[in-house]
C-alpha positions in Angstrom: -2.7 -4.9 -13.6 -1.6 -1.3 -13.3 -2.1 0.8 -10.2 -5.8 1.7 -10.0 -6.5 5.1 -8.5 -9.9 5.9 -10.1 -12.1 4.0 -7.7 -12.1 3.2 -4.0 -10.4 1.4 -2.5 -7.2 2.1 -4.5 -5.5 -1.1 -5.7 -1.7 -0.8 -6.0 0.6 -3.4 -7.5 3.2 -1.5 -9.5 6.0 0.3 -7.6 7.0 3.8 -8.6 9.9 6.1 -7.6 7.7 9.1 -8.0 4.6 9.8 -5.8 1.4 8.2 -7.0 -0.4 11.1 -5.1 1.3 14.2 -4.0 -1.2 16.0 -1.8 -2.4 15.0 1.7 -4.4 11.7 2.1 -6.5 10.5 5.0 -6.0 6.7 5.0 -8.3 4.5 7.1 -6.3 1.3 6.6 -4.3 -0.7 4.1 -4.6 -4.4 3.2 -1.9 -6.6 1.5 -3.7 -9.3 -0.4 -3.1 -11.9 -3.2 0.6 -12.3 -2.5 2.2 -15.6 -3.6 4.8 -16.2 -0.9 4.7 -15.8 2.8 8.0 -13.9 2.7 6.5 -11.3 0.2 6.7 -7.7 1.4 5.4 -4.3 0.4 6.3 -0.8 1.6 4.4 2.5 1.4 6.2 5.8 1.8 5.0 9.4 2.0 6.2 11.8 -0.7 9.1 12.8 1.6 10.4 9.2 1.8 9.1 8.5 5.3 7.9 5.0 5.9 4.1 4.9 6.3 3.6 1.1 6.4 5.5 -2.1 5.7 3.6 -5.4 5.1 4.9 -8.9 5.4 3.0 -11.9 4.0 1.4 -14.3 6.5 2.0 -18.1 6.5 -1.7 -18.8 5.9 -1.8 -16.2 3.0 -4.6 -14.3 4.8 -4.9 -10.5 4.2 -2.4 -8.5 6.2 -4.1 -5.3 7.6 -2.5 -2.1 8.8 -4.9 -0.8 11.3 -5.6 3.0 11.3 -3.1 5.1 9.4 -4.5 8.7 9.3 -3.1 11.7 7.4 0.0 11.3 5.2 1.7 13.7 2.8 1.4 12.0 -0.5 1.9 8.3 -1.3 4.7 6.3 -3.0 4.5 2.5 -3.5 8.2 1.9 -2.8 8.2 -1.9 -3.4 5.9 -4.9 -3.6 7.1 -8.4 -4.2 3.7 -9.7 -5.4 0.0 -9.2 -4.7 -2.0 -6.0 -4.3 -2.2 -3.3 -1.7 -5.8 -2.0 -1.1 -5.8 1.6 0.2 -9.0 2.5 2.1 -9.8 6.1 2.9 -11.6 7.7 5.9 
């Protein structure tokens, strides 16, 4: 699956060195789902390279949720070992 930005929530599974979105976003929360190993990780950056959120898989493979994020300046999916990040907006 490729990154899906045309519907909400966004579903991201393909890292990119360039911003997937370059203007401000108001993120409600992020979920890390469908990962295959409890050591799997994912990281979201803003367009300036600042860490927004890092996810680590859970030993019971349950969804890992970020809690409230708020406004960020653009979005880069820096890395994801497996699974999908769901991006929910306010």
